[in-house]
N, C-alpha and C positions, 0 to 999 in steps of 0.2 A: 609502498615501494617494494619491488621484488628483490630477492636475494641477489640476482645477477646485476641489477642496477647498483645496489649497495657495494657489491664487490668491485664494480667498475669505478665507482666514485672513490672508494678506498685505494684502489690501484692508482688512480690519477693523483690523489693526495700524496701517497707514498712516493711516486715518481717525481713530483714537483719538489717535495721536501728533500729527497735525495739529491736532486740536481742543485738545489739551493745550498745544501751542505758541501757538496763537491766544489761548487763555485767559491764558497767562502774559504774552504781549505786551500784552493789554488791561489786565491788572492792574498791570503795571509802568509802562506809558506813557499809558494813557487814563483808566480809571476804577478805583476801588478802594472797597471797603466798609470803613467804620470805625465804631466805637462810641465813645461818650464816657463814660468810667467815673467822672467826678467831677462835682461840682456847680458848677464854676467858671464855667459859662456859663448857669446858671439865670437867668431863666425862659425864655430863648430855646431852650435845649437842656436837656432833662431827663436825669438820670443813666440811662445805658444806652440812650439813643436811638441808632439806627443810621442811617448816612448814606452816600450815594454822594458820593465826592470826585472832582471833575473835575481830572485831573492834567495836562491839556494846555492848559487855557484860558489860562494865563499865557504861552503861546508866541504868542498872538494878541492879547492885551489886557493892559494893565498891572494890577498889583495896586492896588486902590482902597481908600480909607478906607471902613470899614464892612464890607468883605468878612470872612467867617468862613473861616479857613484852617486847614489842617493843616500843621505844620512841625516840623522837628527842633529840639528844645529847645537853645538856644545853650550852656547850661552842661553838657549831657550829650546829644550828638547821637544816642545810641542810643534816646532817648525821644522820642516824638512828642507834641505838644501841639495843642490846638484853642483858638484865641482869635480875637478880633475885631481887625482892623487899625485902629488909632487914628491913627497918624502915619506919614507917608512921608518919604523923604529931604528934608531942609530944614525940616521942620516943627519948631516949638517947642511942646512939650507941658508943661502944668502942671495940677496939681489943687489947687484952693484952695477951702476952705469947701464941700467936697462937690461941686464942679463941675469938669468937664473944660474946660480952656481950651486951644485950639489956635490958635497964631499970634495970640494976644491977644484971641480971640473965644470966648465961651462956646458950647459945642457942646450942642445939644439931643440927649438920648439917651433916647428913650422905651423902649428895650429893656433898660435896666439894672434889676436886681432892686430896689435901694434906693439912696438917696443914699450916696455914698462918705464914708468916715471918713478924716480925715487930710489933710495937705497934702504934695504931692510935686512935685519938679521945681524949676526947669525942666530939661527934657531936650531936647537938640537932636539930632534924628534925622539920622545921617550919610547921605550919598547912597548909594543902592542898598540901604538898610536900612529896617526897619519897626519901629514901636513897637506892642506888643500888650497888650491888656487883656481880661480876662474880663468877661462881662456881670454876674456876681455879684461885683462889685468888692471887697466886704469879705471874701470867701472865695476869692479868686483869687490863685494864685501866678503873677504876670505880670511884664511888663517892669520894673515899679517895684521888684521885689525880686530880680531876677536879678543875678548877677555880670556877665554879658555882657548888657547891657540891650536890645540891638537884634537883630533877626532879619534876616539877609542874604537877598537874593533866592534864592540857590541853596539855602537851607535850607527854602524853602517847597515843600511837596510837592503842594499843590493847594487848590482852593476847595471848600468844602462847598456842594453845589447842590441836594440832594434828600434829604428824610427818608424812609426806607423802613420804620421801625419806631418806635414801636408803630402798629398799624393805624389807630387813631383820630386820629393826627397825621401821616399820610403827606402829603407835599406838597413843593413847591418852597421853597427857602430864600431866593429872591430877594426883596429888599425887606424882609428881616428885620433 
């Protein structure tokens, strides 16, 4: 093999290795694709919708009420969940007569699938933690039912920002 062929092969190997490392960096620290395999977020998120998760946004801005996030399930950190942030540290959350009450005020929730059944709480969200609910409240395994009710900041993997599948529903998740 000539020196030019060896250089060309090494150049290709270097380029492929660099592309792989960049892709791994992006997937680990910047963006990741996720799908939602359950109906706990209906009608906002359909079963098997696919999304881009922004994994670095919370380095620059706080987690906010209403954000839809991917996080490690507090009762089994090997499992990732997708839910809506309902309460942040210091909030008092209650569900009475099918209505969400945060800090003594009824919260308008146009995104929920149907009125909630049951009464829950009050829950006082600890500092640095979050209370999560699915939009399909009557079919969602969420903070109301977990042994460890709150998600810590370090368990949040990122914010769902953009739907990429199915084609007829592609678009930004902001304002949802």
